[in-house]
N, C-alpha and C positions, 0 to 999 in steps of 0.2 A: 518538493513534496513535503507535506506536513502530516504527522500523525497525532491525533488528539484522543485523550480519554476524558470525556466531559469537556471542559474548557482548558485543560492543561496539556501542553505539548509533551509528548513522550517519545522515547526511542526504543523502550523495552516495554512489553505488555505481557501479562499472564494469559495463558490459554482461555481462561474464563472471562477475560475482559472484553467489553464492547468498545471498539475504536472507530474513529472517523478518519478517513484519508482524504486529503484535498491537495490540489496543486494549482499553480498559476504561472504566468510568465511566458506561456506559449504564444506564438503569433499565428494569425490566420494563414492558411495556405491550402495546398492540395494534399489530401491523404495524410494529414498529420494528427488526426484524432487519437486520443489515448483510448484504445479498445480493451486493454487488460493490464493488469499489474501483478507482480509476483511477490508474495510474502515469504520471507525466509525465517526459519526458527531454529534455535539451538538451546538445548537444555543446559542450564547453569551459567550461561554467559551470553553476551550479545552476538548474534550471527554476523557473518560477512558473506559476500557473494561467493567466496572460495571456502568458507568454513561454516557449515551449517548441518543440522540433523534432518531437515525436511523443508519442503516448499509447498505453497498452495497458489495457483494462478486464479485470480479473480477476473471474470469476464464482465466488463461494464455493459455490454449489450444484454447479457443475461440479467444484470441488475437494473436495466432500464435507462441507462444514461451513457452517453459517449463524451461527456465533457466534465470538467472538474470545477 
């Protein structure tokens, strides 16, 4: 997965930033579409999946796409 702000890859973004999320490397198969992803945030430092202040799940079906 890669996160970009404009054309620059980033790992940390401000709440007011607009970012693009993309991914590749998956193989074709049965029932392996990415249907959602989770964004983790933490105030003052980078979050991890075990240390964060909040999350937001983005549904790609709601966004109108099921591929990256």
